[in-house]
PDB file as gemmi writes it, atoms N, CA and C in Angstrom:
CRYST1    1.000    1.000    1.000  90.00  90.00  90.00 P 1                      
ATOM      1  N   MET A   1       1.107  -1.190   0.009  1.00  0.00           N  
ATOM      2  CA  MET A   1       0.026  -0.016  -0.144  1.00  0.00           C  
ATOM      3  C   MET A   1       1.062   1.237  -0.146  1.00  0.00           C  
ATOM      4  N   ALA A   2       1.926   1.014   0.660  1.00  0.00           N  
ATOM      5  CA  ALA A   2       3.148   2.397   0.934  1.00  0.00           C  
ATOM      6  C   ALA A   2       3.721   2.717  -0.517  1.00  0.00           C  
ATOM      7  N   ASN A   3       4.068   1.643  -1.080  1.00  0.00           N  
ATOM      8  CA  ASN A   3       4.708   2.122  -2.540  1.00  0.00           C  
ATOM      9  C   ASN A   3       3.642   2.374  -3.457  1.00  0.00           C  
ATOM     10  N   ALA A   4       2.580   2.306  -3.387  1.00  0.00           N  
ATOM     11  CA  ALA A   4       1.398   2.548  -4.459  1.00  0.00           C  
ATOM     12  C   ALA A   4       1.405   4.001  -4.567  1.00  0.00           C  
ATOM     13  N   ALA A   5       1.773   4.851  -3.800  1.00  0.00           N  
ATOM     14  CA  ALA A   5       2.159   6.052  -3.767  1.00  0.00           C  
ATOM     15  C   ALA A   5       3.123   6.600  -4.222  1.00  0.00           C  
ATOM     16  N   ARG A   6       3.926   5.666  -4.153  1.00  0.00           N  
ATOM     17  CA  ARG A   6       5.527   6.354  -5.099  1.00  0.00           C  
ATOM     18  C   ARG A   6       5.176   6.972  -6.446  1.00  0.00           C  
ATOM     19  N   GLY A   7       6.311   7.656  -6.656  1.00  0.00           N  
ATOM     20  CA  GLY A   7       5.983   8.527  -8.003  1.00  0.00           C  
ATOM     21  C   GLY A   7       5.252   9.537  -8.261  1.00  0.00           C  
ATOM     22  N   SER A   8       4.590  10.115  -7.146  1.00  0.00           N  
ATOM     23  CA  SER A   8       3.820  10.938  -7.147  1.00  0.00           C  
ATOM     24  C   SER A   8       4.383  12.265  -5.611  1.00  0.00           C  
ATOM     25  N   SER A   9       3.922  13.257  -5.741  1.00  0.00           N  
ATOM     26  CA  SER A   9       4.018  14.073  -4.924  1.00  0.00           C  
ATOM     27  C   SER A   9       3.575  13.883  -3.338  1.00  0.00           C  
ATOM     28  N   GLY A  10       2.580  12.985  -3.273  1.00  0.00           N  
ATOM     29  CA  GLY A  10       1.583  12.460  -1.753  1.00  0.00           C  
ATOM     30  C   GLY A  10       2.676  12.343  -0.822  1.00  0.00           C  
ATOM     31  N   PRO A  11       3.652  11.641  -1.074  1.00  0.00           N  
ATOM     32  CA  PRO A  11       4.243  11.247   0.453  1.00  0.00           C  
ATOM     33  C   PRO A  11       5.011  12.227   0.523  1.00  0.00           C  
ATOM     34  N   VAL A  12       5.512  13.346  -0.397  1.00  0.00           N  
ATOM     35  CA  VAL A  12       6.811  14.516   0.222  1.00  0.00           C  
ATOM     36  C   VAL A  12       5.923  15.222   0.983  1.00  0.00           C  
ATOM     37  N   THR A  13       4.595  15.429   0.467  1.00  0.00           N  
ATOM     38  CA  THR A  13       3.816  16.688   1.112  1.00  0.00           C  
ATOM     39  C   THR A  13       3.194  16.120   2.457  1.00  0.00           C  
ATOM     40  N   LEU A  14       2.756  15.061   2.421  1.00  0.00           N  
ATOM     41  CA  LEU A  14       2.528  14.174   3.818  1.00  0.00           C  
ATOM     42  C   LEU A  14       3.957  14.392   4.739  1.00  0.00           C  
ATOM     43  N   PHE A  15       4.820  14.155   4.138  1.00  0.00           N  
ATOM     44  CA  PHE A  15       6.245  14.073   5.079  1.00  0.00           C  
ATOM     45  C   PHE A  15       6.144  15.610   5.331  1.00  0.00           C  
ATOM     46  N   VAL A  16       6.413  16.394   4.816  1.00  0.00           N  
ATOM     47  CA  VAL A  16       6.699  17.822   5.105  1.00  0.00           C  
ATOM     48  C   VAL A  16       5.326  18.052   6.043  1.00  0.00           C  
ATOM     49  N   GLU A  17       4.373  18.037   6.172  1.00  0.00           N  
ATOM     50  CA  GLU A  17       3.022  18.098   7.148  1.00  0.00           C  
ATOM     51  C   GLU A  17       3.430  17.322   8.301  1.00  0.00           C  
ATOM     52  N   ILE A  18       3.984  16.327   7.821  1.00  0.00           N  
ATOM     53  CA  ILE A  18       4.540  15.634   9.329  1.00  0.00           C  
ATOM     54  C   ILE A  18       5.723  16.529  10.161  1.00  0.00           C  
ATOM     55  N   LEU A  19       6.789  16.869   9.382  1.00  0.00           N  
ATOM     56  CA  LEU A  19       7.490  17.526   9.904  1.00  0.00           C  
ATOM     57  C   LEU A  19       7.106  18.884  10.593  1.00  0.00           C  
ATOM     58  N   ASN A  20       6.142  19.506   9.892  1.00  0.00           N  
ATOM     59  CA  ASN A  20       5.723  20.699  10.637  1.00  0.00           C  
ATOM     60  C   ASN A  20       5.023  20.477  12.148  1.00  0.00           C  
ATOM     61  N   LYS A  21       4.053  19.295  11.909  1.00  0.00           N  
ATOM     62  CA  LYS A  21       3.711  19.087  13.470  1.00  0.00           C  
ATOM     63  C   LYS A  21       4.693  18.520  14.672  1.00  0.00           C  
ATOM     64  N   TYR A  22       5.793  17.885  13.947  1.00  0.00           N  
ATOM     65  CA  TYR A  22       6.667  17.583  14.898  1.00  0.00           C  
ATOM     66  C   TYR A  22       7.627  18.789  15.254  1.00  0.00           C  
ATOM     67  N   LEU A  23       8.111  19.690  14.387  1.00  0.00           N  
ATOM     68  CA  LEU A  23       8.346  20.913  15.161  1.00  0.00           C  
ATOM     69  C   LEU A  23       7.362  21.696  15.869  1.00  0.00           C  
ATOM     70  N   TYR A  24       5.946  21.877  15.659  1.00  0.00           N  
ATOM     71  CA  TYR A  24       5.430  22.243  16.967  1.00  0.00           C  
ATOM     72  C   TYR A  24       5.268  21.555  18.104  1.00  0.00           C  
ATOM     73  N   PHE A  25       5.282  20.493  18.393  1.00  0.00           N  
ATOM     74  CA  PHE A  25       5.409  19.617  19.537  1.00  0.00           C  
ATOM     75  C   PHE A  25       6.777  19.737  20.127  1.00  0.00           C  
ATOM     76  N   PHE A  26       7.968  19.715  19.213  1.00  0.00           N  
ATOM     77  CA  PHE A  26       9.469  19.945  19.696  1.00  0.00           C  
ATOM     78  C   PHE A  26       9.532  21.122  20.427  1.00  0.00           C  
ATOM     79  N   GLU A  27       9.177  22.221  19.898  1.00  0.00           N  
ATOM     80  CA  GLU A  27       8.909  23.664  20.208  1.00  0.00           C  
ATOM     81  C   GLU A  27       8.336  23.636  21.511  1.00  0.00           C  
ATOM     82  N   LYS A  28       6.999  23.115  21.776  1.00  0.00           N  
ATOM     83  CA  LYS A  28       6.537  22.688  22.882  1.00  0.00           C  
ATOM     84  C   LYS A  28       6.961  22.102  24.009  1.00  0.00           C  
ATOM     85  N   GLY A  29       7.826  21.385  23.939  1.00  0.00           N  
ATOM     86  CA  GLY A  29       8.806  20.708  24.810  1.00  0.00           C  
ATOM     87  C   GLY A  29       8.178  19.406  24.818  1.00  0.00           C  
ATOM     88  N   ASN A  30       7.771  18.632  23.894  1.00  0.00           N  
ATOM     89  CA  ASN A  30       7.271  17.454  23.982  1.00  0.00           C  
ATOM     90  C   ASN A  30       8.913  16.314  23.962  1.00  0.00           C  
ATOM     91  N   PRO A  31       9.030  15.498  24.970  1.00  0.00           N  
ATOM     92  CA  PRO A  31      10.271  14.775  25.249  1.00  0.00           C  
ATOM     93  C   PRO A  31       9.876  13.603  24.138  1.00  0.00           C  
ATOM     94  N   GLN A  32       9.112  13.144  23.695  1.00  0.00           N  
ATOM     95  CA  GLN A  32       8.865  12.409  22.717  1.00  0.00           C  
ATOM     96  C   GLN A  32       9.349  12.669  21.291  1.00  0.00           C  
ATOM     97  N   ILE A  33       9.614  14.096  21.112  1.00  0.00           N  
ATOM     98  CA  ILE A  33      10.020  14.429  19.667  1.00  0.00           C  
ATOM     99  C   ILE A  33      11.429  14.976  19.906  1.00  0.00           C  
ATOM    100  N   THR A  34      12.502  14.734  19.469  1.00  0.00           N  
ATOM    101  CA  THR A  34      13.725  14.926  19.617  1.00  0.00           C  
ATOM    102  C   THR A  34      14.470  15.560  18.273  1.00  0.00           C  
ATOM    103  N   SER A  35      15.332  16.242  18.543  1.00  0.00           N  
ATOM    104  CA  SER A  35      16.148  17.189  17.654  1.00  0.00           C  
ATOM    105  C   SER A  35      16.616  16.150  16.287  1.00  0.00           C  
ATOM    106  N   ASN A  36      17.035  14.764  17.049  1.00  0.00           N  
ATOM    107  CA  ASN A  36      17.145  13.542  15.860  1.00  0.00           C  
ATOM    108  C   ASN A  36      16.249  13.285  15.017  1.00  0.00           C  
ATOM    109  N   MET A  37      15.052  13.049  15.486  1.00  0.00           N  
ATOM    110  CA  MET A  37      13.741  12.666  14.879  1.00  0.00           C  
ATOM    111  C   MET A  37      13.498  13.841  13.867  1.00  0.00           C  
ATOM    112  N   ILE A  38      13.683  14.941  14.010  1.00  0.00           N  
ATOM    113  CA  ILE A  38      13.522  16.253  13.014  1.00  0.00           C  
ATOM    114  C   ILE A  38      14.367  16.338  11.942  1.00  0.00           C  
ATOM    115  N   GLN A  39      15.666  16.055  12.227  1.00  0.00           N  
ATOM    116  CA  GLN A  39      16.711  15.752  11.510  1.00  0.00           C  
ATOM    117  C   GLN A  39      16.726  14.510  10.304  1.00  0.00           C  
ATOM    118  N   ASP A  40      16.196  13.396  11.125  1.00  0.00           N  
ATOM    119  CA  ASP A  40      15.823  12.137  10.519  1.00  0.00           C  
ATOM    120  C   ASP A  40      14.756  12.728   9.119  1.00  0.00           C  
ATOM    121  N   LEU A  41      13.772  13.225   9.352  1.00  0.00           N  
ATOM    122  CA  LEU A  41      12.722  13.616   8.395  1.00  0.00           C  
ATOM    123  C   LEU A  41      13.049  14.534   7.514  1.00  0.00           C  
ATOM    124  N   VAL A  42      14.083  15.669   8.030  1.00  0.00           N  
ATOM    125  CA  VAL A  42      14.548  16.626   7.149  1.00  0.00           C  
ATOM    126  C   VAL A  42      15.227  15.720   5.834  1.00  0.00           C  
ATOM    127  N   GLU A  43      15.905  14.656   6.502  1.00  0.00           N  
ATOM    128  CA  GLU A  43      16.891  13.862   5.482  1.00  0.00           C  
ATOM    129  C   GLU A  43      16.077  12.977   4.483  1.00  0.00           C  
ATOM    130  N   LEU A  44      15.227  12.483   5.056  1.00  0.00           N  
ATOM    131  CA  LEU A  44      13.932  11.754   4.421  1.00  0.00           C  
ATOM    132  C   LEU A  44      13.408  12.540   3.357  1.00  0.00           C  
ATOM    133  N   ILE A  45      13.016  13.661   3.682  1.00  0.00           N  
ATOM    134  CA  ILE A  45      12.197  14.650   2.598  1.00  0.00           C  
ATOM    135  C   ILE A  45      13.449  15.234   1.652  1.00  0.00           C  
ATOM    136  N   THR A  46      14.186  15.503   2.093  1.00  0.00           N  
ATOM    137  CA  THR A  46      15.338  15.777   0.865  1.00  0.00           C  
ATOM    138  C   THR A  46      16.023  14.923   0.142  1.00  0.00           C  
ATOM    139  N   GLU A  47      15.724  13.161   0.346  1.00  0.00           N  
ATOM    140  CA  GLU A  47      15.953  12.295  -0.507  1.00  0.00           C  
ATOM    141  C   GLU A  47      14.765  12.162  -1.264  1.00  0.00           C  
ATOM    142  N   GLU A  48      13.762  12.160  -0.765  1.00  0.00           N  
ATOM    143  CA  GLU A  48      12.782  12.001  -1.906  1.00  0.00           C  
ATOM    144  C   GLU A  48      12.500  13.044  -2.941  1.00  0.00           C  
ATOM    145  N   MET A  49      12.550  14.139  -2.437  1.00  0.00           N  
ATOM    146  CA  MET A  49      12.693  15.198  -3.250  1.00  0.00           C  
ATOM    147  C   MET A  49      13.799  15.152  -4.521  1.00  0.00           C  
ATOM    148  N   GLN A  50      14.881  14.629  -4.149  1.00  0.00           N  
ATOM    149  CA  GLN A  50      15.890  14.469  -5.126  1.00  0.00           C  
ATOM    150  C   GLN A  50      15.682  13.172  -5.839  1.00  0.00           C  
ATOM    151  N   SER A  51      14.866  12.170  -5.465  1.00  0.00           N  
ATOM    152  CA  SER A  51      14.509  11.236  -5.970  1.00  0.00           C  
ATOM    153  C   SER A  51      14.508  11.140  -7.589  1.00  0.00           C  
ATOM    154  N   ASP A  52      14.819  10.434  -8.424  1.00  0.00           N  
ATOM    155  CA  ASP A  52      14.018  10.525  -9.714  1.00  0.00           C  
ATOM    156  C   ASP A  52      12.905   9.598  -9.955  1.00  0.00           C  
ATOM    157  N   SER A  53      12.468   8.920  -9.007  1.00  0.00           N  
ATOM    158  CA  SER A  53      10.878   8.388  -9.156  1.00  0.00           C  
ATOM    159  C   SER A  53       9.894   9.503  -8.685  1.00  0.00           C  
ATOM    160  N   VAL A  54      10.300  10.582  -8.170  1.00  0.00           N  
ATOM    161  CA  VAL A  54       9.072  11.618  -7.428  1.00  0.00           C  
ATOM    162  C   VAL A  54       9.200  12.499  -8.626  1.00  0.00           C  
ATOM    163  N   THR A  55       7.936  12.864  -8.533  1.00  0.00           N  
ATOM    164  CA  THR A  55       7.683  14.301  -9.388  1.00  0.00           C  
ATOM    165  C   THR A  55       6.974  15.139  -8.329  1.00  0.00           C  
ATOM    166  N   ALA A  56       7.701  15.981  -7.650  1.00  0.00           N  
ATOM    167  CA  ALA A  56       7.302  16.419  -6.372  1.00  0.00           C  
ATOM    168  C   ALA A  56       6.372  17.845  -7.070  1.00  0.00           C  
ATOM    169  N   ASP A  57       5.460  17.957  -6.593  1.00  0.00           N  
ATOM    170  CA  ASP A  57       4.678  19.101  -6.551  1.00  0.00           C  
ATOM    171  C   ASP A  57       5.013  20.316  -6.281  1.00  0.00           C  
ATOM    172  N   PRO A  58       5.443  21.463  -7.251  1.00  0.00           N  
ATOM    173  CA  PRO A  58       6.268  23.166  -6.876  1.00  0.00           C  
ATOM    174  C   PRO A  58       5.452  23.310  -5.465  1.00  0.00           C  
ATOM    175  N   ALA A  59       4.399  23.302  -5.093  1.00  0.00           N  
ATOM    176  CA  ALA A  59       3.812  23.601  -3.681  1.00  0.00           C  
ATOM    177  C   ALA A  59       4.473  22.867  -2.416  1.00  0.00           C  
ATOM    178  N   SER A  60       4.940  21.610  -2.824  1.00  0.00           N  
ATOM    179  CA  SER A  60       5.963  20.745  -1.928  1.00  0.00           C  
ATOM    180  C   SER A  60       7.122  21.255  -1.610  1.00  0.00           C  
ATOM    181  N   TYR A  61       7.748  21.718  -2.754  1.00  0.00           N  
ATOM    182  CA  TYR A  61       9.117  22.415  -2.632  1.00  0.00           C  
ATOM    183  C   TYR A  61       9.118  23.806  -2.049  1.00  0.00           C  
ATOM    184  N   ALA A  62       7.919  24.730  -2.110  1.00  0.00           N  
ATOM    185  CA  ALA A  62       7.615  25.713  -1.386  1.00  0.00           C  
ATOM    186  C   ALA A  62       7.505  25.426   0.078  1.00  0.00           C  
ATOM    187  N   LEU A  63       6.538  24.605   0.541  1.00  0.00           N  
ATOM    188  CA  LEU A  63       6.244  24.634   1.582  1.00  0.00           C  
ATOM    189  C   LEU A  63       7.744  23.965   2.436  1.00  0.00           C  
ATOM    190  N   PHE A  64       8.298  22.865   1.885  1.00  0.00           N  
ATOM    191  CA  PHE A  64       9.813  22.421   2.406  1.00  0.00           C  
ATOM    192  C   PHE A  64      10.718  23.526   2.627  1.00  0.00           C  
ATOM    193  N   ALA A  65      10.816  24.202   1.492  1.00  0.00           N  
ATOM    194  CA  ALA A  65      11.613  25.349   1.813  1.00  0.00           C  
ATOM    195  C   ALA A  65      11.353  26.231   2.946  1.00  0.00           C  
ATOM    196  N   SER A  66       9.894  26.685   2.684  1.00  0.00           N  
ATOM    197  CA  SER A  66       9.350  27.333   4.058  1.00  0.00           C  
ATOM    198  C   SER A  66       9.746  27.061   5.475  1.00  0.00           C  
ATOM    199  N   THR A  67       9.504  25.603   5.657  1.00  0.00           N  
ATOM    200  CA  THR A  67       9.848  24.830   6.780  1.00  0.00           C  
ATOM    201  C   THR A  67      11.286  25.159   7.105  1.00  0.00           C  
ATOM    202  N   LEU A  68      12.316  24.920   6.207  1.00  0.00           N  
ATOM    203  CA  LEU A  68      13.792  25.245   6.550  1.00  0.00           C  
ATOM    204  C   LEU A  68      14.243  26.180   6.993  1.00  0.00           C  
ATOM    205  N   ARG A  69      13.559  27.369   6.203  1.00  0.00           N  
ATOM    206  CA  ARG A  69      13.615  29.056   6.855  1.00  0.00           C  
ATOM    207  C   ARG A  69      13.535  28.971   8.087  1.00  0.00           C  
ATOM    208  N   TYR A  70      12.157  28.358   8.315  1.00  0.00           N  
ATOM    209  CA  TYR A  70      11.332  28.546   9.638  1.00  0.00           C  
ATOM    210  C   TYR A  70      12.588  27.740  11.028  1.00  0.00           C  
ATOM    211  N   ILE A  71      13.544  26.844  10.366  1.00  0.00           N  
ATOM    212  CA  ILE A  71      14.221  25.979  11.415  1.00  0.00           C  
ATOM    213  C   ILE A  71      15.621  27.033  11.347  1.00  0.00           C  
ATOM    214  N   ARG A  72      15.756  27.338  10.267  1.00  0.00           N  
ATOM    215  CA  ARG A  72      17.008  28.355  10.605  1.00  0.00           C  
ATOM    216  C   ARG A  72      16.919  29.604  11.212  1.00  0.00           C  
ATOM    217  N   PHE A  73      15.574  30.233  10.896  1.00  0.00           N  
ATOM    218  CA  PHE A  73      15.277  31.375  11.522  1.00  0.00           C  
ATOM    219  C   PHE A  73      15.188  30.889  13.346  1.00  0.00           C  
ATOM    220  N   GLN A  74      14.925  29.752  13.626  1.00  0.00           N  
ATOM    221  CA  GLN A  74      14.761  29.409  15.307  1.00  0.00           C  
ATOM    222  C   GLN A  74      16.094  29.116  15.701  1.00  0.00           C  
ATOM    223  N   LYS A  75      16.883  28.541  14.954  1.00  0.00           N  
ATOM    224  CA  LYS A  75      18.329  28.339  15.180  1.00  0.00           C  
ATOM    225  C   LYS A  75      19.423  29.658  15.256  1.00  0.00           C  
ATOM    226  N   GLN A  76      18.655  30.740  15.060  1.00  0.00           N  
ATOM    227  CA  GLN A  76      19.420  32.088  14.728  1.00  0.00           C  
ATOM    228  C   GLN A  76      18.602  32.902  16.005  1.00  0.00           C  
ATOM    229  N   LYS A  77      17.858  32.441  16.427  1.00  0.00           N  
ATOM    230  CA  LYS A  77      17.093  33.381  17.514  1.00  0.00           C  
ATOM    231  C   LYS A  77      18.082  33.474  18.866  1.00  0.00           C  
ATOM    232  N   GLY A  78      18.428  32.220  18.965  1.00  0.00           N  
ATOM    233  CA  GLY A  78      19.801  32.059  20.419  1.00  0.00           C  
ATOM    234  C   GLY A  78      18.813  31.922  21.557  1.00  0.00           C  
ATOM    235  N   GLY A  79      19.265  31.958  22.790  1.00  0.00           N  
ATOM    236  CA  GLY A  79      18.510  31.422  23.700  1.00  0.00           C  
ATOM    237  C   GLY A  79      18.124  30.247  23.821  1.00  0.00           C  
ATOM    238  N   SER A  80      17.100  30.053  24.481  1.00  0.00           N  
ATOM    239  CA  SER A  80      16.832  28.179  24.865  1.00  0.00           C  
ATOM    240  C   SER A  80      16.382  27.780  23.789  1.00  0.00           C  
ATOM    241  N   ILE A  81      15.601  28.484  22.706  1.00  0.00           N  
ATOM    242  CA  ILE A  81      15.033  27.919  21.631  1.00  0.00           C  
ATOM    243  C   ILE A  81      15.810  27.589  20.430  1.00  0.00           C  
ATOM    244  N   GLY A  82      16.911  28.862  20.517  1.00  0.00           N  
ATOM    245  CA  GLY A  82      18.342  28.395  19.201  1.00  0.00           C  
ATOM    246  C   GLY A  82      18.772  27.216  19.977  1.00  0.00           C  
ATOM    247  N   GLU A  83      19.312  27.139  21.165  1.00  0.00           N  
ATOM    248  CA  GLU A  83      19.901  25.920  21.528  1.00  0.00           C  
ATOM    249  C   GLU A  83      19.071  24.678  21.445  1.00  0.00           C  
ATOM    250  N   LYS A  84      18.091  24.684  21.491  1.00  0.00           N  
ATOM    251  CA  LYS A  84      17.024  23.494  21.340  1.00  0.00           C  
ATOM    252  C   LYS A  84      17.072  22.868  19.693  1.00  0.00           C  
ATOM    253  N   PHE A  85      17.142  24.124  18.743  1.00  0.00           N  
ATOM    254  CA  PHE A  85      17.114  23.879  17.385  1.00  0.00           C  
ATOM    255  C   PHE A  85      18.479  23.613  16.566  1.00  0.00           C  
ATOM    256  N   GLU A  86      19.682  23.984  17.421  1.00  0.00           N  
ATOM    257  CA  GLU A  86      20.997  23.755  17.090  1.00  0.00           C  
ATOM    258  C   GLU A  86      21.357  22.703  16.589  1.00  0.00           C  
ATOM    259  N   PRO A  87      21.166  21.397  17.009  1.00  0.00           N  
ATOM    260  CA  PRO A  87      21.730  20.121  16.555  1.00  0.00           C  
ATOM    261  C   PRO A  87      21.152  19.731  15.064  1.00  0.00           C  
ATOM    262  N   ILE A  88      20.126  20.477  14.763  1.00  0.00           N  
ATOM    263  CA  ILE A  88      19.340  20.174  13.450  1.00  0.00           C  
ATOM    264  C   ILE A  88      20.062  20.893  12.167  1.00  0.00           C  
ATOM    265  N   THR A  89      20.482  19.997  11.312  1.00  0.00           N  
ATOM    266  CA  THR A  89      21.275  20.568  10.119  1.00  0.00           C  
ATOM    267  C   THR A  89      20.641  20.815   9.118  1.00  0.00           C  
ATOM    268  N   VAL A  90      20.445  22.137   8.377  1.00  0.00           N  
ATOM    269  CA  VAL A  90      19.652  22.144   7.351  1.00  0.00           C  
ATOM    270  C   VAL A  90      20.181  22.949   6.364  1.00  0.00           C  
TER     271      VAL A  90                                                      
END                                                                             
């Protein structure tokens, strides 16, 4: 079933939406969402977007780019938020 969606932008968009939810709970201090989980999702999305078998929708690229900008912004903030986001490489 999971492979049925391959080759379309569906999984990429879904992964980006999941990443955004994870970021929300990460910021709120949910101990089950770690910086490693966020990093793994960023890497998965990047790999999927670079894959030849996926033709990602331009909206997916825009959403992911916006999410990466948000992560960079949070890292630059400094303080406790900046420290929290520091281990995430984008």
